[in-house]
Residue, then its C-alpha position, 0 to 999 in steps of 0.5 A: m074130611q079126615f074120614l074121607a082121606i082115610v077112605v081114599t088112602l085105603l082105596c088107593y093102596g087097595l088098587a095098587i096092591f091089586l095091580l101088583w098082583r095082576e100085572q106084577v108092577w110095583n110102580y103104583l105102590i112105590a109111588l104111594l109110599a113116596g107121597h108119605l115121605a114128603a109129608p114132613l115138608n108141609p110145615l115148611w110150606q106153611m111157614l113160607y107160603g103163609f097158611t095154617f090148618a084148623p086147630n081141631l085136626a088130629l096131629f101127627g107131629n110138629y115141625l118148625d113150630r108148625p102142626l103136621p095134621l094126621v090127615v096130611v100124612l094120610a092124604s099125602a099118599w095120593y094128593y100129588t100122585l093120584p093124577a099121575l098114577t091115573v095117567l100112568f094106568l091109562y098109558r099102560s092100558r094104551w088109552w093115553f099116549n105121550a105127546y107134547s100136546t097131550a102133556l099140556l092138556t094133561y097139565g090142564i086136567f091136573l090143574l083142575y084137580h088141584l083147584l078142586m082140592q084147594s076149593l074143597g079144603t078151604r070151603l071145609g075150613l081145613w086150612v086158611f091162607t094167612r097172607s091172602d091179601a098180600l098177593p098182587l092183583d087180588l090173586g088168590p093164594w089157593l090158585i098159586s098153590a094149585v098151579l104149583g101142585a099141578l106142576v108137581s104132579l106133571v113132573l111125577l108123571y114124567l118120572l113114572l113114565a120114564t121108569h114104568r119098566y124098571g124093576l123094584p130096586s130101581l124104583l126104590l132108588v128113583v121113585l121112592p124119593s121122587v115126591l119129596l125131591v120134586s116138591l122141594l124143587v117146585h115149591g122151594v126153588l121155582g116158588a122162591p121168587l114169590w115166597v121170599p118177598l112174602l116172607l119178608d113182607a115186601q112191598q107190592w112191586a116186589l111181590m109183583l116181580g116175584l109172582a111174575g118170576t115164579l109164574g115164568l119159571v112154572l111155564w118154563a118147567i111145564h114146557i120142559g116137563a111136556s117135552g120130557i114126557t114126549l120122550a119118556d118111554s124111549r128112555a125107560 
């Protein structure tokens, strides 16, 4: 998997550099770089949501007494950004149009992508959820992770569409910190009703309320994101 992460990362950067040369747009390259800046947040999500990586993974460093594997740093370039960048390319090629219905459909596709990533990672034993029995309704934590991850990709898509005509200085100002800030918003703020009772080992009724709160906030954010995508190009 580490080798695969390296290959995908190199392919993504190669395509971004090719598009920079062919279309003279920095959007793809800046977005990939932005993904790396969010990698140090991963130990925080390990602590809050309760998961750990396989001990045999090569380490990049340690934060908050949690490991930051090298594969996470490499894959962070494309893990959240690849779905959004693919849609951005289709939009610029006039193969995708920004409407509320297509934005909702796009979120569904993003969700399938993140479900696939979660399934692949857990099957290969790259990470293990240590609180897998804590969630109510026997809901798998990998599903919550995919739902939140797909929302991160959707918000990034909105930002990329809204800035796709910007020059390099504006892209550095807006897009470069985007993955870091959006991840903090989605996992840190919208996920707070869930991770707070998880962190406190609360009773099932509190976890049920927290889960309902997070899912409600996610649905609200999907609606806001889809509505924003509808008008994204007019704001660029």
